[in-house]
BATOR-486116 format. One record per residue: residue number from 1; residue in three letters; chain; x, y, z of N, C-alpha, C, O in turn. Coordinates in steps of 0.2 Angstrom, whole numbers. Each point is the difference from the previous one (the first is absolute). Last residue first. Layout:
// BATOR-486116
  seq  type  mol    nc1    nc2    nc3   cac1   cac2   cac3    cc1    cc2    cc3    oc1    oc2    oc3
  NUM   Ala    A      X      Y      Z      X      Y      Z      X      Y      Z      X      Y      Z
...
//
This chain:
// BATOR-486116
  seq  type  mol    nc1    nc2    nc3   cac1   cac2   cac3    cc1    cc2    cc3    oc1    oc2    oc3
  277   Leu    A    483    504    502      4     -5      2     -1     -6     -5      3     -5      1
  276   Ser    A     -6     33      3     -2     -5     -4      4     -6      1      6      0     -1
  275   Phe    A    -13     22     16      5     -4     -2     -2     -6     -4     -5     -4      3
  274   Ser    A     -2     31      5     -2     -6     -2      6     -4     -2      4      2     -4
  273   Leu    A    -12     21     20      5     -4     -4     -3     -7     -2     -4     -2      4
  272   Lys    A     -4     30      4     -1     -7      0      6     -4     -4      2      3     -5
  271   Gly    A    -13     22     18      5     -3     -4     -1     -8      1     -3     -2      5
  270   Gly    A    -11     28      1      1     -7      0      6     -2     -4      3      3     -5
  269   Leu    A    -21     17     15      7     -1     -2      1     -7      1     -1     -3      5
  268   Leu    A    -21     22     -4      2     -7      0      8      1     -3      2      3     -4
  267   Phe    A    -24     14     14      6     -1     -3      3     -7      1     -2     -3      5
  266   Asp    A    -20      9      2      2      7     -3      6     -1     -4      1      3     -5
  265   Ser    A    -18    -24      8      6      4      3      1      6     -3     -1      1     -6
  264   Ser    A    -24     -8      5      6     -3     -2      6      3      4     -1      5      3
  263   Asn    A    -23      1     -3      0     -7      1      7     -3     -2      0     -7      0
  262   Asp    A     -7     30     -4      1     -1      7      0     -8      2      2     -1      6
  261   Asn    A      7      9    -31     -6      2      5      1     -2      7      6     -2      2
  260   Leu    A     11     -1    -19     -5      3     -4     -6      2      4     -4      5     -3
  259   Gly    A     32    -10      8     -7     -2      1     -5      4     -4      2      6     -1
  258   Leu    A     25    -12     -5     -5      5      3     -7     -2      0     -2     -2     -5
  257   Gly    A     29    -10      3     -7      1     -2     -3      6      4      2      1      5
  256   Val    A     23    -15    -14     -3      5      5     -7      1     -3     -2     -1     -6
  255   Ala    A     23    -19      3     -6      4     -2     -2      5      5      2     -1      6
  254   Phe    A     18    -19    -16     -2      4      5     -6      4     -2     -1      1     -6
  253   Gly    A     16    -26      0     -5      6     -2     -1      4      6      0     -2      6
  252   Phe    A     17    -19    -17     -2      4      6     -4      6     -3      1      2     -5
  251   Asn    A      9    -29     -2     -4      6     -2     -1      4      7     -3     -3      5
  250   Val    A     19    -20    -15     -2      5      6     -3      6     -3      2      3     -5
  249   Ser    A     10    -22     -6     -6     -2      3     -3      4      5     -4     -2      4
  248   Pro    A     23      8    -18     -4     -5     -4     -6     -2      3     -5     -2     -4
  247   Ala    A     12     25     14      4     -6     -2     -4     -5     -4     -6      2     -1
  246   Met    A     -3     19      7      6      1      3      5     -5     -1      7      1      0
  245   Asp    A    -29     12    -11      3     -7      0      7      0      3      5      3     -4
  244   Phe    A    -26     14      9      6     -1     -2      2     -7      0     -1     -4      5
  243   Ser    A    -21     24     -4      2     -7      1      7     -1     -3      1      2     -6
  242   Ala    A    -18     19     16      4     -2     -5      2     -8      2      0     -1      6
  241   Gly    A    -22     21     -1      7     -3      2      4     -3     -6     -1      2     -6
  240   Gly    A    -25      9     17      5      0     -6      7     -2      3      1      0      6
  239   Ile    A    -30      0      0      6     -2      1      5      1     -6     -2     -2     -5
  238   Leu    A    -23      9     17      4      1     -6      7     -2      2      3      4      4
  237   Ile    A    -28    -11      8      6      3      0      4      0     -6     -1     -5     -4
  236   Asp    A    -18     -7     17     -2      6     -3      6      5      0      0      5      3
  235   Gly    A      6    -23     14     -5     -1     -5     -2      7     -3      1      5      4
  234   Phe    A     14    -10     16      2     -3     -6     -5     -2     -5      0     -5     -3
  233   Asn    A     -9      8     28      7      2     -3      1     -4     -7     -2     -5     -1
  232   Tyr    A    -20      0     10      2      6      1      7      2     -4     -1      2     -6
  231   Glu    A     -4    -27      6     -4      5      3      3      6      0      7      1     -1
  230   Ser    A      4    -21     -5     -6     -1     -3     -5      5      3     -6     -2     -1
  229   Thr    A     30      0      4     -4     -1      6     -7     -1     -2     -5     -2      4
  228   Ile    A     21      1    -22      4     -1      6     -5     -1      6     -1     -6      3
  227   Phe    A    -11     18    -23      5     -5      0      4      0      7      0      5      3
  226   Gly    A    -24      5    -17      4     -1      6      5     -5     -1     -1     -5     -3
  225   Gln    A     -9     20    -17     -1     -7      3      5      0      6      6      2      0
  224   Asp    A     -7     13    -21     -7      1      4     -1     -7      4     -5     -4     -2
  223   Val    A     27     17    -12     -3     -5      3     -6      1      5      0      5      4
  222   Leu    A     19      3    -25     -6      2      3     -4     -5      3     -3     -5     -3
  221   Glu    A     30      8     -6     -6     -4      2     -5      4      3      1      4      4
  220   Val    A     25     -5    -18     -6      5      3     -6     -5      1     -1     -4     -5
  219   Thr    A     31      2     -1     -7     -2      1     -5      5      3      2      4      4
  218   Phe    A     24     -9    -18     -4      5      4     -7     -3      1     -3     -3     -5
  217   Asp    A     28    -10      0     -7      1     -2     -3      5      5      1      0      6
  216   Val    A     24    -12    -14     -3      5      4     -7      1     -3     -1      2     -6
  215   Ser    A     18    -16     -4      0     -2      7     -4      4      5     -1     -1      6
  214   Asp    A      6      6    -30     -2     -7      0     -1     -3      7     -3     -5      1
  213   Thr    A     -3     30     -3      6     -4     -3     -2     -7      0     -6     -2      2
  212   Tyr    A    -12     16      2      5      5     -1      7     -2     -3      2      3     -4
  211   Pro    A    -31    -11      5      8     -2      0      4      7     -1     -2      4     -4
  210   Ile    A    -23     -8     15      3      4     -6      8     -2      1      3      2      4
  209   Lys    A    -29    -11      5      7     -1      1      4      3     -6     -2     -2     -6
  208   Leu    A    -24      5     19      4      1     -6      7     -2      2      3      2      5
  207   Gly    A    -31     -6      5      8      1      0      3      1     -6     -2     -3     -5
  206   Leu    A    -22     -1     22      2      3     -7      7      2      0      2      4      4
  205   Ala    A    -22    -18     12      7      2      0      2      2     -8     -1     -5     -4
  204   Tyr    A    -23      0     21      4      0     -6      7      2      1      1      4      5
  203   Asn    A    -27    -14      7      7      3      1      3      1     -7     -1     -4     -5
  202   Val    A    -25      0     17      4     -1     -6      7      4      1     -1      6      2
  201   Glu    A    -16    -18     17      2      6     -3      4     -2     -6      2     -6     -1
  200   Asn    A    -20     -2     24      4     -2     -6      2      6     -4     -3      5      1
  199   Asp    A     -2     -3     26     -3      0     -7      5     -2     -5      6      1      0
  198   Met    A     -5     -8     27      2      5     -5     -4     -1     -7     -1     -6     -2
  197   Asn    A      0     -7     24     -5      5     -2      2      5     -5     -4      5     -1
  196   Gly    A     16    -29      2     -3      4      6     -6      4     -3     -4     -2     -4
  195   Gly    A     22     -3    -14     -3     -4      5     -3      4      5      1      6      0
  194   Arg    A      2     -2    -27      2      2      6     -3     -4      6     -6     -2     -1
  193   Leu    A     11      1    -26     -5     -2      4      3      0      7      4     -4      2
  192   Ala    A      3     17    -26      2     -3      7     -6     -1      4     -4      4      1
  191   Tyr    A     13      0    -28     -6      0      4      2     -3      7      1     -6     -1
  190   Glu    A     16     19    -18     -2     -6      4     -7      1      4     -1      6      2
  189   Val    A     20      2    -24     -7      2      3     -2     -6      4      0     -6     -2
  188   Asn    A     23     17    -12     -3     -5      4     -6      2      3     -1      6      3
  187   Leu    A     21      1    -23     -7      2      3     -2     -7      4     -1     -5     -3
  186   Tyr    A     25     17     -9     -3     -5      4     -7      2      2     -1      6      2
  185   Gly    A     22      0    -22     -5      2      4     -4     -6      3     -1     -5     -3
  184   His    A     26     13     -8     -4     -6      2     -5      3      4      1      3      6
  183   Val    A     17      6    -26     -4      2      6     -5     -6      2     -3     -2     -5
  182   Gly    A     17      2    -15      4     -1      6     -3      1      7      2     -2      5
  181   Gly    A    -13      3    -27      6      5      0      4     -1      6      3      5      2
  180   Ile    A    -24    -17      3      1      4     -7      6      5      1      0      4      4
  179   Gln    A    -14    -26      9      6      4      0      0      3     -7      0     -3     -5
  178   Gln    A    -19     -6     24      1      1     -7      7      3      0      1      5      4
  177   Asp    A    -20    -20     13      6      5     -1      2      0     -7     -2     -5     -4
  176   Leu    A    -18     -4     25      2      2     -7      6      4     -1      1      5      4
  175   Ala    A    -17    -21     15      6      4     -2      1      1     -7     -1     -5     -4
  174   Ala    A    -19     -2     25      2     -1     -7      6      5     -1      0      6      2
  173   Phe    A    -12    -19     21      3      6     -4      1     -2     -7      1     -6     -2
  172   Ile    A    -13      0     28      0     -2     -6      3      5     -5     -4      5      0
  171   Gly    A      5    -10     28      0      5     -5      0     -4     -7      5     -4     -1
  170   Leu    A    -11      1     29      1     -4     -6      0      5     -6     -6      3     -1
  169   Asp    A      9     -3     30     -2      3     -6      2     -4     -6      5     -3      0
  168   Thr    A     -7      1     30      2     -3     -7     -3      3     -6     -6      0      0
  167   Asp    A     10     11     26     -4     -4     -4      3     -2     -6      6      3     -2
  166   Gly    A      3     12     19     -2     -6      3     -4     -5     -4     -2     -5      3
  165   Thr    A     13     27     -8     -7      0      2     -2     -6      4     -6      0      3
  164   Gly    A     30     13     -2     -4     -3     -5     -7     -1      2     -2      3      5
  163   Leu    A     19      7      9      4     -3     -5     -3     -3     -6      3     -2     -5
  162   Gly    A    -11     12     27      0      4     -6      5     -2     -5      1      4     -5
  161   Asn    A     -6    -14     27      5      5     -1      1      4     -6      4      4     -1
  160   Ala    A    -22    -20      5      0      4      6      6      5      0     -1      6      2
  159   Asp    A     -1    -23    -19     -5      6     -1      0      5      6      0      6     -1
  158   Ser    A     20    -23     -8     -4      2      5     -5      6     -1      2      5     -1
  157   Ala    A      7    -24    -18      2      6      4     -5      1      6     -6     -2     -1
  156   Thr    A      3    -15    -17      5     -2      5      2      6      5      3     -1      5
  155   Gly    A    -21     -5    -24      0      4      5      4     -2      6     -2     -1      6
  154   Leu    A      5     -2    -34     -2     -4      6      0      5      6      4      5      1
  153   Lys    A     -8     -3    -28      3      4      6     -2     -4      6     -6      0      1
  152   Leu    A      8     -6    -29     -3     -1      7      4      3      5      6     -1      1
  151   Arg    A    -10      3    -29      4      2      6     -3     -2      6     -6      3      1
  150   Ala    A      6     -9    -30     -4      0      6      6      2      6      5     -2      0
  149   Gly    A     -8      3    -30      3     -2      6     -5      1      7     -5      3     -1
  148   Val    A     10      0    -29     -4      0      5      3     -3      7      5     -4     -1
  147   Ala    A      3     17    -25      0     -6      5     -5      1      5     -3      6      1
  146   Tyr    A     15      4    -26     -5      0      5      0     -6      4      2     -5     -2
  145   Ala    A     11     22    -19      0     -6      4     -5      1      6     -1      5      2
  144   Pro    A     -2      7    -26      4      1      6      0     -7      3     -4     -5     -1
  143   Met    A      2      9    -26     -4     -1      6      5      0      6      5     -2      0
  142   Thr    A      2      4    -23     -6      3      0     -4      0      6     -5      3      1
  141   Gln    A     27    -13     -5      0      6     -3     -6      4      0      0      6     -1
  140   Thr    A      3    -22     21      1     -1     -7      1      7     -3     -1      5      3
  139   Glu    A      1    -18     23      0      6     -4      2     -2     -7      4     -3     -1
  138   Ala    A    -14    -16     17      6      4     -1     -2      6     -4     -4      0     -5
  137   Gln    A    -14    -14     20      2      2     -7      7      4      1      0      5      3
  136   Leu    A    -11    -15     16     -4     -3     -5      2      2     -7     -1     -4     -5
  135   Ser    A     12      0     31      0      4     -6     -4     -3     -6      1     -6     -2
  134   Tyr    A     -2      6     30      0     -5     -6      0      5     -6     -5      4     -1
  133   Lys    A     10     -3     30     -1      3     -7      0     -5     -5      5     -4     -1
  132   Ile    A     -6      8     30      1     -5     -5     -2      4     -7     -5      3      0
  131   Ser    A     11      1     29     -3      2     -7      2     -5     -5      5     -3      1
  130   Leu    A     -7     10     28      2     -5     -5     -3      1     -7     -6      2      0
  129   Asn    A     13     11     25     -4      1     -6      3     -6     -4      6     -1     -1
  128   Val    A     -8      9     29      4     -4     -6     -4      0     -6     -7     -1      0
  127   Asp    A      8     20     21     -4     -5     -4      4     -4     -5      4      3     -3
  126   Gly    A     10      7     23     -6      3     -3     -4     -6     -4      2     -6      2
  125   Phe    A     15      7     22     -1     -2     -7     -6      3     -3     -6      0      3
  124   Gly    A     16     15     16     -1     -8     -1      0     -2     -7      1      4     -4
  123   Ser    A     -4     20     22      4     -4     -5     -2     -7      0     -2     -3      5
  122   Gln    A     -4     30      5     -2     -7      0      4     -3     -6      1      3     -5
  121   Thr    A     -2     20     23      4     -4     -6     -3     -7      0      0     -3      5
  120   Ala    A     -5     31      6     -2     -8      0      4     -3     -6      1      3     -6
  119   Gly    A     -4     21     15      6     -4      2     -1     -7      0      3     -4      4
  118   Val    A    -17     23    -11     -2     -4      6      6     -4      3     -1     -3      5
  117   Asp    A      3     16    -25     -4      4      4     -2     -3      7     -1      4      5
  116   Pro    A     14    -15    -23      4      4      5     -4      5      4      2      2      5
  115   Asp    A     -5    -26    -17     -4      5      1      3      5      5      0     -1      6
  114   Val    A      7    -21    -23      2      4      5     -5      6      0     -1      3     -5
  113   Asn    A      5    -30     -4     -4      6      0      2      4      5      1     -2      6
  112   Met    A     10    -20    -20      0      4      6     -4      6     -1      2      4     -4
  111   Ile    A      3    -30     -8     -3      6      0      1      4      7     -1     -4      5
  110   Val    A      8    -18    -23      1      2      7     -2      8      0      3      3     -4
  109   Pro    A    -11    -21    -16      4      5      3      0      0      7     -4     -3      4
  108   Ala    A      1    -14    -27     -2      1      7      4      5      3      7      0      0
  107   Ser    A    -15    -13    -25      3      5      4     -2      0      7     -6     -1      2
  106   Ala    A      7    -14    -28     -2      1      7      3      5      3      6      2     -1
  105   Gly    A    -13    -14    -25      4      4      5     -3      0      7     -6     -1      1
  104   Gly    A      6    -12    -28     -2      1      6      4      4      4      6      1     -1
  103   Glu    A    -13     -8    -26      5      2      5     -3      2      6     -6      2      1
  102   Ile    A      3    -15    -27     -3      1      7      6      2      5      5     -3      0
  101   Arg    A     -2     -2    -24     -6      5      0     -3      1      7     -4      4      1
  100   Asp    A     24    -18     -7      1      6     -4     -6      5      1      0      6     -2
   99   Thr    A      2    -22     22      0     -1     -7      2      6     -3      1      5      3
   98   Phe    A      0     -4     20     -1     -7     -1      0     -3     -7      2     -5     -1
   97   Ala    A     10     26     15     -4     -1     -7     -1     -8      0      5     -4     -2
   96   Tyr    A      0     22     24      2     -6     -4     -5     -1     -6     -6      1      1
   95   Thr    A     14     17     21     -3     -1     -6      2     -6     -3      6     -2      0
   94   Val    A     -6     17     25      2     -6     -4     -4     -1     -6     -6      1      0
   93   Thr    A     12     20     20     -4     -3     -5      4     -6     -3      6     -1      0
   92   Val    A     -8     20     22      4     -5     -3     -5     -4     -5     -5     -2      2
   91   Pro    A      5     28     12     -3     -6     -3      5     -5     -3      5      3     -2
   90   Val    A     -7     18     21      5     -4     -3     -3     -6     -4     -1     -5      4
   89   Ala    A     -8     31      7     -1     -7     -2      6     -3     -4      4      3     -4
   88   Tyr    A    -15     19     20      6     -2     -3     -1     -8     -1     -3     -4      4
   87   Thr    A    -13     28      0      1     -7      0      6     -2     -3      2      3     -6
   86   Ser    A    -16     19     20      5     -3     -5      1     -7      0     -1     -3      5
   85   Tyr    A    -15     26      2      0     -7      1      5     -2     -6      0      2     -5
   84   Gly    A    -15     21     17      7     -3     -3      0     -7      1     -1     -3      6
   83   Gly    A    -18     16      1      1      2     -7      7     -3     -2      1      1     -6
   82   Gly    A    -12     -3     28      2      6     -1      2      2     -7      2      6     -2
   81   Pro    A    -10    -28      8     -4      5      3      1      7     -1     -4      4     -1
   80   Gly    A     14    -20    -18      0      0      8     -5      5      2     -3      4     -3
   79   Phe    A      8     -7    -20     -5     -5      2      0     -1      8     -4     -3      3
   78   Lys    A     15     15    -25     -4      4      5     -5     -5      3     -6      1      0
   77   Gly    A     32     -6    -11     -7      2     -2     -3      3      6      3      2      5
   76   Asn    A     21    -14    -17     -3      4      6     -7      2     -3      0      2     -6
   75   Gly    A     21    -22      0     -6      4     -2     -3      4      6      0     -3      5
   74   Phe    A     22    -15    -16     -3      5      6     -5      4     -3      0      2     -6
   73   Val    A     14    -27      0     -5      5     -2     -2      4      6     -1     -2      6
   72   Phe    A     20    -18    -16     -2      5      5     -4      5     -2      1      3     -6
   71   Gly    A      7    -30     -2      0      7     -1     -1      4      7     -1     -3      5
   70   Gly    A      6    -23    -21     -1      4      6      0      7     -1      2      3     -5
   69   Gly    A     -3    -29     -9      1      7      0     -1      2      8     -3     -3      4
   68   Val    A      8    -19    -23     -1      2      7      1      7      1      5      3     -3
   67   Val    A    -11    -23    -18      2      7      2     -1      1      7     -6     -1      3
   66   Phe    A      7    -19    -24     -1      1      7      3      7      2      6      1     -1
   65   Ser    A    -15    -17    -22      4      6      3     -2      1      7     -6     -2      2
   64   Gly    A     -3    -16    -17      6     -1      4      3      6      3      4     -1      5
   63   Glu    A    -16      4    -28     -2     -6      5      6     -1      4      6     -1     -2
   62   Pro    A     -8     26     -7      1     -7     -3     -1     -5      5      1      1      6
   61   Leu    A    -15     21     -2      7     -2      0      1     -7     -4     -5     -3      0
   60   Thr    A    -16     20     -6      2     -4      6      8     -2     -2      2      0     -5
   59   Gly    A    -22     21     -3      5     -6     -1      2     -4      6     -2      2      6
   58   Ala    A    -11     19     -6     -4     -6     -2      4     -6     -3     -3     -5     -2
   57   Ser    A     10     23     23      0     -1     -8     -5     -5     -2     -2     -4      5
   56   Thr    A      0     19     18      4     -6     -2     -1      0     -8     -5      3     -3
   55   Ala    A      4     17     24     -3     -3     -6      4     -6     -2      6      0      1
   54   Val    A      1     13     18     -6     -4      1     -3     -3     -6     -2     -6      1
   53   Trp    A     24     15     -2     -1      0      7     -6     -4      2      0     -4      5
   52   Leu    A      7     -3    -27      3      6      2      0      0      8      2     -5      3
   51   Gly    A     -1    -19    -16     -3      7     -2      3      6      3      6      0      1
   50   Asp    A    -10    -29      3      5      4     -4     -4      7     -2     -6     -1     -1
   49   Leu    A     -1    -11     24     -1     -2     -7      5      5     -4      1      6      2
   48   Gly    A     -5     -5     22      4     -6     -2      0     -2     -7      2     -5     -2
   47   Asn    A    -11     24     16     -4     -6      1      3     -6     -3     -2     -6      1
   46   Leu    A     11     28     -3      0     -1      7     -5     -6      2      0     -2      5
   45   Asn    A     13      2    -30     -4      5      4     -1     -2      8      3     -5      2
   44   Val    A     18      0    -20     -6     -3      2     -4      6      4      4      4      3
   43   Ser    A     17     -8    -22     -2      4      5     -7     -2      1     -5     -1     -4
   42   Val    A     28    -11     -6     -7      0      0     -2      5      5      2      0      6
   41   Pro    A     22     -5    -22     -4      1      6     -7      1      0     -2      2     -6
   40   Gly    A     15    -15    -15      1      7      4     -4     -1      7     -4     -4      1
   39   Ser    A      1     -8    -27      4      0      6      1      7      3     -1      5     -3
   38   Ser    A    -22    -12    -11      7      1     -1      4      0      6     -2      1      6
   37   Lys    A    -22     -3     -8      4     -6      1      8      1     -2      4     -5      1
   36   Ala    A    -21     22     -2      0     -2      7      5     -6      0      2     -1      6
   35   Ala    A     -6      9    -27      4      5      4      1     -3      7      5      1      3
   34   Ala    A    -21    -12    -17      7     -2     -2      5      5      4      6     -3      2
   33   Gln    A    -28      8      1      1     -7      3      7     -2     -2      4     -3      5
   32   Ser    A    -12     23    -14      2      0      6      1     -6      4      4      0      4
   31   Asp    A     -2      8    -30     -3     -5      4      2      0      7      6     -1      1
   30   Val    A     -8     23    -17      4     -6      0     -4     -5      5     -4      2      4
   29   Ser    A     -3     22    -20      0     -4      6      4     -6      0      1     -3     -6
   28   Gln    A      6     25     -8     -6     -4      0      1     -5      6      5     -1      3
   27   Ala    A      5     27     -5      1     -7     -2     -6     -4      1     -5      2      3
   26   Leu    A      6     22     -1      7     -1      0      1     -7     -2      5     -2     -4
   25   Leu    A    -27     12      7      4      3     -6      7     -2     -1      3      1     -5
   24   Ala    A    -17     -7     23     -2     -4     -5      4      3     -7      1     -4     -5
   23   Ser    A     -1     14     27      5     -5     -1     -1     -4     -6      5     -3     -3
   22   Pro    A    -21     19     11      5      3     -3      6     -5     -1      4      2     -5
   21   Phe    A    -24    -11     15     -1      2     -7      7      4     -3      2     -2     -5
   20   Leu    A     -8     -7     28      5     -4     -4      0      3     -7      5     -1     -4
   19   Met    A    -21      9     20      7      1      3      5     -3     -4      6      2      0
   18   Leu    A    -28     -5     -7      2      7     -1      7      1      3      4      4     -3
   17   Pro    A    -16    -25      7      3      1     -7      3      7     -1      4      0     -4
   16   Phe    A    -14     -3     25      5     -5     -1      3      1     -7      6      1      0
   15   Val    A    -26     11      7      6      3      2      6     -4     -2      5      2     -2
   14   Ile    A    -27    -11      0      1      5     -5      7      3      1      4      2     -5
   13   Leu    A    -12    -18     20      1     -3     -6      1      5     -6      3     -2     -5
   12   Leu    A     -7     10     27      6     -3     -1      1     -3     -6      6      0     -3
   11   Ala    A    -27      9      7      5      5     -1      7     -3      0      4      2     -4
   10   Ala    A    -22    -16     10      0      2     -7      5      5     -2      3      0     -6
    9   Val    A     -5     -6     28      3     -5     -4      0      1     -7      5     -1     -4
    8   Arg    A    -16     16     18      7      0      1      4     -5     -4      5      1     -2
    7   Pro    A    -29      0      2      3      6     -3      8      0      0      3      2     -4
    6   Phe    A    -15    -19     17      0     -1     -7      3      6     -4      4     -1     -5
    5   Ile    A     -6      2     29      4     -5     -2      1      0     -8      5      0     -3
    4   Ala    A    -16     15     22      1      1     -7      6     -4     -3      4      2     -4
    3   Thr    A     -2     -2     29     -6      1     -4      2      1     -7      6      1     -1
    2   Lys    A      3    -14     26      2      4     -6     -7      1     -4     -4     -5     -1
    1   Met    A      9      2     29     -4     -3     -6      2      4     -6      0      7      0
//
């Protein structure tokens, strides 16, 4: 159960503009919606919406855009009886823009959990995530872009094998982003209605995309939200990486992450590919 929800959300709303403030001296804000519609590869998150690794932007792709993605994520943590537990996941994502304001995404991972202390391995399909996002406002010279959306986690994974909770969860989220001086900041806040006997909770993802060249971006994310397994691993973690436009329709990204507490992976390593069709 998560505590001190409102102070943490209030702190995020303060920290977000402060992270972007130094870049404000370099240039004025631009229209992120127009930038999202420019030609070039698309990077999607692990839930199938355009964005970083977990955070999504407040913009949407042009109507009719179709993106297929895949990746590999490894994380180890302290969840086995002897303290050692590793998860390997191969997520597949699909993204489609129904209109210029409505974007949908789906993800389905194959997961393998390894507990070397007892010699146990469990593998199978993970939870399917279905997401939809509606863009309320494109970024202007004076206002950030913002959007609302929902994420439905279907309890398709085996609870007995530790691949998921076996329950269906519904998350309602808001996304905000601002681009200043080339630096793109993301803030997502989600209220998750958990199935079964799990407590409802507030999750967040805070991220920055920092351009290095026309085809290379560095990314940083602070994530307080379970992903892939929607439990234990891959939550409460600091992720850093880079994104590369490999071809006119191909984007590749890699990331490393460090866990922030005992409820997250101690270490994360991942890579993902997105193909714009």
